[in-house]
C-alpha positions, 0 to 999 in steps of 0.5 A: 544557426541560433547560438544556444548555450546551455548554462548552469542554469539549464541544469537546475531546471531540468534537475528540479523538473526531473526530481518532481516528476520522479517523486510524483510518480513514485507517489502515484506508483500502485494506485489508480492515478496510474489509470487515470494517467493512462486515460488522460494520455489517450485524451490527448493522443485522440486530441492530436490524431482528430486535428491531424485528419480535420475532425472539427467536432472531436477537435472541438469537443476535447478542446473545451475539456482542455479549457478546465483541464487543471480543475479536472486534474486536481479533482481526479489526482486530490487525494495523491495532492494532499499526500504529497503535500503533506509528505513535503510539509513533514519531510521531502526526502523522508524515507526515515526509520522511525516510522518505520519502527512504529508501524513494525511495533503496532504492527506485531502488537496488533497481530498478538491483540488478536491472539490474546482475543482468540480472533482471527485476521489477515494482515496485508503489508502493502510494498512495491506491487500496488493492490489497490485493483482488490480494494472494490472487493472491500471497504477502502478506509484511511485510518492509523494502524492501532491494535485496538483498530484491529481488533475492531475490525477483526472481532466476531461480530463486527460486520468486516471481520471476514477478508483482510485489511490492507496496510500502507506505510506513510510518514507516521507510520501504518495506515490502514486503506482498506478492510473486509478485502477479499484475497485470491485464493492459492490452489488446495494443494498448494496449503496443507490440508490442516490450514484453512481459508485466510491461510489459502488467502494468505499464499494466493495473494503472495503468489501474485504480488510482493505483499506480505501477509500475518495470518492469526489463526482462530482456532490455533493461535498461530501466528505466520508470515506469508510471501512469495507463496510460502508460508513460514513457522509459527512466530513469537512477537519477537521473531515476528518483529525480527521477521518483518524488520528484515524484510522491510529493509529498516534500520531498527533495534531488536525489541529487548524484554520489557518492551510494550511489545508482549512476547508470544510463544505462538 
């Protein structure tokens, strides 16, 4: 029996690989890359079965597939690879509160900018549950979360004002990743009759996922935060900021009078 030794170098080696795999899986969670990985796993299993049972044509075909495997991986996962490299360049372990504070401020200002314009809107904040399966109903984007951009999307004369925008967070703050997204509607008896389709859509989505949804009513100008199928009370900008900070577990300060976020009375 060979003399097998396990030293500190092996521990470091395994730890580094485990960290890389962990961050890669966290990066692709909730994205189409998960389905792609499942597809690649099926191809690998099929190739191994072809070798075992002597299916030479199948083995030849998949053998040529694996000869260009690295190129195929880069093509399939180019967005995830780009995002990972950007994250490493900024801070590989970043979870930091700064970008969260920026995101929360932009969310609140965006919601109340719609109130001041007299427009309605649905702002969906993606959390652990991936929402990319909904993107096919809308338009996939990659744009910074800004009040003026939210206004442009929800302007009643804009072609994409129907539906919802989906917002994710990154190291720079919030990112609009999709617009004009159709959400599943809650049952009619799940929402009071005084509320419309936007509120039913917000409740319907949060019944199925852990997303947070900010609903701005076009008719009343009221702002609600919806989660877990429940619609909260009418909120001011201060109340919305505090509620979002609590739910997103962000280490940020409470906005003070005179800050750039204008307090609304709902």
